[in-house]
C-alpha positions in Angstrom: -16.8 15.3 -14.5 -14.2 16.7 -12.3 -12.8 14.5 -9.5 -10.5 15.8 -6.9 -7.9 13.6 -5.2 -6.5 15.5 -2.1 -3.4 14.1 -0.4 -1.4 15.1 2.6 1.8 14.7 0.5 4.2 13.7 3.2 4.5 10.1 2.1 4.2 7.7 -0.9 2.4 4.4 -0.4 0.0 1.9 -1.8 -2.9 4.4 -2.0 -0.8 6.8 -4.1 0.3 4.1 -6.5 -3.3 2.9 -6.8 -4.6 6.4 -7.7 -1.7 6.8 -10.2 -2.8 3.6 -11.9 -6.4 5.0 -12.0 -5.3 8.5 -13.2 -4.5 7.8 -16.9 -7.6 5.6 -17.4 -9.9 8.3 -15.9 -8.5 10.8 -18.5 -9.4 8.4 -21.3 -13.0 8.3 -19.9 -13.5 12.0 -20.2 -13.1 12.4 -16.5 -10.8 15.2 -15.2 -8.7 14.0 -12.2 -7.2 16.8 -10.1 -4.5 16.2 -7.6 -4.1 18.4 -4.6 -1.3 18.3 -2.0 -1.2 19.9 1.4 2.6 19.4 1.8 5.5 19.2 -0.6 7.8 16.2 -0.2 7.9 12.6 -1.4 4.6 12.7 -3.3 5.2 16.1 -5.0 8.7 14.8 -6.1 7.1 11.7 -7.6 4.4 13.7 -9.4 7.0 16.1 -10.7 9.0 13.2 -12.0 5.9 11.9 -13.9 5.0 15.4 -15.2 1.7 15.2 -13.4 0.3 18.6 -12.4 -1.1 19.2 -9.0 -2.6 22.0 -6.9 -0.7 23.0 -3.7 -2.9 24.1 -0.8 -1.0 24.3 2.5 -3.2 23.8 5.6 -2.6 23.6 9.3 -4.1 21.2 11.8 -5.3 18.4 9.6 -8.0 16.4 11.3 -6.7 13.0 12.4 -3.1 14.1 13.1 -4.1 13.3 16.8 -6.7 10.8 17.9 -8.3 13.4 20.2 -11.9 14.1 19.3 -11.5 17.7 20.2 -8.5 18.1 17.9 -10.2 16.3 15.1 -13.2 18.7 15.4 -10.9 21.7 15.5 -9.0 20.5 12.4 -12.3 20.2 10.5 -13.6 23.6 11.5 -10.2 25.4 11.1 -9.9 24.3 7.5 -13.5 24.4 6.5 -13.8 27.6 4.5 -10.5 27.1 2.7 -11.6 23.7 1.4 -15.2 24.8 0.8 -13.9 27.7 -1.4 -11.5 25.5 -3.3 -14.3 23.1 -4.2 -16.6 25.8 -5.5 -13.9 27.8 -7.3 -12.7 24.7 -9.2 -16.2 23.3 -9.9 -15.4 19.9 -8.3 -18.1 17.2 -8.8 -16.6 14.5 -6.6 -13.9 14.5 -3.9 -12.2 11.1 -3.6 -10.4 10.7 -0.3 -7.7 8.0 0.2 -6.2 8.7 3.7 -7.7 9.0 7.2 -6.5 12.6 7.7 -7.9 13.6 4.3 -11.2 11.8 4.9 -11.7 13.5 8.3 -10.6 16.9 7.0 -12.4 17.0 3.7 -15.6 15.0 4.0 -17.7 17.4 6.0 -16.7 20.6 4.0 -17.4 18.6 0.8 -20.9 17.4 1.8 -21.9 20.8 3.1 -20.8 22.2 -0.3 -23.3 20.0 -2.0 -20.6 17.9 -3.6 -20.2 14.1 -3.5 -17.6 12.7 -1.1 -16.2 9.2 -1.7 -14.4 7.7 1.3 -11.8 5.2 0.2 -11.0 3.1 3.3 -7.5 1.5 2.9 -6.9 0.5 6.5 -8.7 -1.3 9.3 -11.3 1.1 10.8 -11.3 1.4 14.6 -14.1 -0.4 16.4 -14.8 2.7 18.5 -18.5 3.7 18.4 -17.4 7.2 17.4 -16.7 5.9 13.8 -20.5 5.3 13.4 -20.7 9.0 12.6 -18.7 8.3 9.4 -22.0 7.4 7.7 -23.0 11.1 7.8 -19.6 12.3 6.6 -19.5 10.5 3.2 -21.8 9.6 0.4 -20.1 6.3 -0.4 -17.4 4.0 1.0 -14.9 1.9 -1.0 -12.7 -0.7 0.6 -9.7 -2.7 -0.6 -10.2 -6.1 1.0 -12.7 -8.3 2.9 -10.5 -7.7 6.0 -11.0 -3.9 5.7 -14.6 -4.2 4.5 -15.7 -6.1 7.6 -14.3 -3.4 9.8 -16.7 -0.7 8.5 -19.3 0.4 11.0 -22.5 -1.8 10.7 -24.7 1.3 10.3 -23.4 1.9 6.8 -25.9 0.3 4.5 -24.9 -2.1 1.8 -26.1 0.3 -0.9 -23.4 2.8 0.1 -20.3 0.6 0.2 -18.4 -1.7 -2.2 -15.2 -3.7 -2.1 -12.9 -2.9 -5.1 -9.6 -4.6 -5.4 -6.5 -2.4 -5.8 -5.2 -1.8 -9.4 -1.9 -2.9 -10.9 -0.2 -2.5 -14.2 -0.1 -6.2 -15.0 1.8 -5.5 -18.2 4.8 -4.0 -16.4 7.3 -6.9 -16.2 11.0 -6.6 -15.6 13.7 -9.0 -16.7 14.8 -10.9 -13.6 18.5 -11.2 -14.7 18.8 -7.5 -15.6 17.2 -6.5 -12.3 19.4 -8.8 -10.3 22.5 -7.4 -12.0 21.3 -3.9 -11.2 20.8 -4.8 -7.5 24.1 -6.6 -7.3 25.9 -3.5 -8.6 23.9 -1.0 -6.6 24.3 -2.7 -3.2 27.4 -4.8 -3.7 25.6 -8.2 -3.4 27.6 -11.2 -4.7 26.2 -13.0 -7.7 25.8 -16.4 -6.0 23.7 -14.9 -3.2 20.1 -15.9 -2.4 18.4 -12.6 -2.1 15.6 -12.1 0.5 13.6 -8.9 0.3 11.1 -6.7 2.2 9.3 -3.7 0.8 7.1 -1.4 2.8 6.9 1.3 5.4 9.2 0.8 8.4 6.7 0.9 11.2 6.2 -1.3 14.3 3.1 -3.2 13.1 4.9 -4.3 9.9 6.9 -6.6 12.1 10.3 -6.0 10.3 12.1 -6.7 13.6 10.8 -10.2 13.6 11.9 -10.7 10.0 15.5 -9.5 10.9 15.6 -11.9 13.9 14.4 -14.8 11.8 16.8 -14.0 9.0 19.7 -14.0 11.5 18.7 -17.5 12.8 18.2 -18.8 9.3 21.7 -17.7 8.2 23.1 -19.8 11.0 21.2 -22.9 9.8 21.9 -22.5 6.1 25.0 -23.2 4.0 23.9 -20.7 1.4 25.1 -17.2 0.9 22.2 -15.0 1.9 21.4 -11.3 1.8 18.4 -9.3 3.0 17.4 -6.0 1.4 14.9 -3.9 3.4 13.3 -1.2 1.2 11.3 1.5 2.8 11.4 4.5 5.2 10.0 5.3 8.6 10.5 7.5 11.6 14.2 7.9 12.4 13.8 6.4 15.9 12.3 3.2 14.6 14.7 2.8 11.7 17.6 3.4 14.1 16.3 0.6 16.3 16.2 -1.8 13.4 19.8 -0.9 12.4 20.9 -1.4 16.0 19.2 -4.8 16.0 21.1 -5.8 12.8 24.4 -4.7 14.4 23.7 -6.6 17.7 22.9 -9.8 15.7 26.1 -9.4 13.8 24.5 -9.5 10.3 25.4 -6.0 9.2 27.4 -7.3 6.2 24.4 -9.2 4.8 21.5 -6.8 5.5 21.0 -3.6 3.4 18.7 -0.8 4.3 17.9 0.6 0.9 15.6 3.4 1.8 12.8 4.7 -0.4 12.4 3.3 -3.9 9.9 4.9 -6.4 9.8 1.7 -8.6 9.2 -1.2 -6.2 8.3 -3.6 -9.1 11.8 -3.4 -10.5 13.5 -4.2 -7.2 11.0 -7.0 -6.4 11.8 -8.7 -9.7 15.4 -9.1 -8.4 14.4 -10.9 -5.2 14.6 -14.7 -4.9 12.1 -14.5 -2.1 9.9 -11.6 -1.0 8.8 -11.7 2.6 5.8 -9.9 4.1 6.0 -10.3 7.9 2.9 -8.5 9.2 -0.5 -10.2 9.9 -2.3 -6.9 10.0 -2.0 -5.8 6.4 -5.2 -4.3 5.2 -4.3 -5.5 1.7 -0.7 -6.3 0.9 0.1 -4.5 -2.3 3.7 -5.7 -2.6 2.4 -9.3 -2.7 0.5 -8.7 -5.9 3.5 -6.8 -7.3 5.7 -9.9 -6.6 3.1 -12.2 -8.3 3.2 -10.0 -11.4 7.0 -10.0 -11.4 7.1 -13.8 -10.9 8.9 -13.5 -7.5 8.0 -16.1 -4.9 6.1 -14.8 -1.9 6.4 -15.9 1.8 3.9 -14.0 4.0 2.6 -14.0 7.5 -0.8 -15.6 7.8 -3.6 -13.1 8.5 -5.2 -9.9 7.4 -5.2 -9.1 3.7 -2.4 -11.6 3.0 -4.7 -14.6 3.5 -7.0 -13.1 0.9 -4.3 -12.6 -1.7 -2.2 -15.8 -1.2 -3.8 -19.2 -1.6 -1.4 -21.2 0.6 0.7 -23.7 -1.4 -1.1 -22.6 -4.6 0.1 -19.1 -5.3 2.7 -18.7 -2.5 3.3 -19.7 1.1 2.0 -18.5 4.4 3.7 -19.0 7.7 2.3 -18.7 11.2 2.6 -15.1 12.5 5.6 -14.6 14.9 6.4 -18.3 14.7 10.1 -18.6 14.1 10.0 -22.4 13.4 7.2 -22.0 10.9 9.1 -19.2 9.2 12.3 -21.2 8.9 10.5 -24.3 7.7 8.7 -22.4 5.0 12.0 -20.7 3.9 13.6 -24.1 3.5 10.6 -25.2 1.4 10.8 -22.1 -0.8 14.5 -22.6 -1.5 14.8 -26.4 -1.8 11.6 -27.3 -3.6 12.1 -25.7 -7.0 9.5 -27.7 -8.9 6.6 -26.7 -6.6 8.0 -23.2 -6.3 7.9 -22.5 -10.0 4.5 -24.0 -10.4 3.2 -21.7 -7.7 5.0 -18.7 -9.2 3.3 -19.2 -12.6 -0.1 -19.8 -11.0 0.3 -16.6 -8.9 1.2 -14.6 -12.1 -2.0 -15.9 -13.9 -4.2 -15.0 -10.9 -2.7 -11.5 -10.5 -3.3 -10.7 -14.1 -6.9 -11.9 -14.0 -7.8 -10.3 -10.7 -5.9 -7.0 -10.3 -5.9 -5.3 -13.7 -6.0 -1.5 -13.8 -8.8 -1.6 -16.3 -11.1 -3.7 -14.0 -10.4 -1.3 -11.1 -11.1 1.8 -13.2 -14.3 0.3 -14.5 -15.6 -0.3 -11.0 -14.6 3.2 -9.8 -16.1 4.9 -12.8 -19.3 3.0 -12.3 -19.5 4.3 -8.7 -18.8 7.9 -9.9 -21.7 7.7 -12.4 -24.0 6.1 -9.8 -23.3 8.8 -7.3 -23.8 11.7 -9.8 -26.4 10.5 -12.2 -28.7 8.0 -10.3 
């Protein structure tokens, strides 16, 4: 069985890490995974560093680059024959799409080539009636959380969709003291500092500006030495606005913009507290990574966060955009060590049981076999 994973290639995020977790397990199951990139950049650099081969097929006008229906249609038609020919030349059995632009660009050429298309929905699907046509574009839909699953159009039958939790390497655990020493040296953070951290893309809906404002207020109320590390990249205009906010709040010396990091688990293991400030996360991959690394999690209530974190059992949730709630929960996280460590250990147990790579791979492989052989 030959399964193609096409990617745009201009970013590295949760979907890419999930497929990389799946990659080695597919090979052990006599399934040949094939990566294809439309752009060189962050993803090609990561695959090169892992010695993973990939096909490079440059295309113009990916569908979904613009929300315009006419431009989406043009993108599908413009690239149709190039993708159709690649599928047949490489004897692909299944195309597994993991990104909106990929799903819109690849689904129709795949189905009209007589090949199975699996649409992996990793974000909330728009409520627009136009998305009802997605049922004719793909053979099967996989979602990553209840929050995402419920957003699928209601004309997709139950027999053609399944919720499959994202995979994680639950055996990958970093020594907290070694990681902290590495971070202290890398970013010049004093040893006696309480280290807050954020990891994710720097985009508006992630609510990083709220985190910065709350952190600034919290530093004024606390006697502790505090430092915030923000890991991730985004469009220059938005990143510049965050850096300007930090300067205006006069916390430049205790906030570090760390940029992209290809090994988020290692840096998460160094945090005293990992904060996830968006209430619109389709899943919340970094929360599970923190649970595996035994790093305490404080997350905004809502979206996928409320599915991952059992409040006061495996972490703490604060009310979205509520500064008082945020600061109150921070105090609890720092002051109440007994309950904090109890929750950290419980979170670690839950993560290992629910999010193993083997369980994810078993579910995906079962779907592949169902689509090809039943």
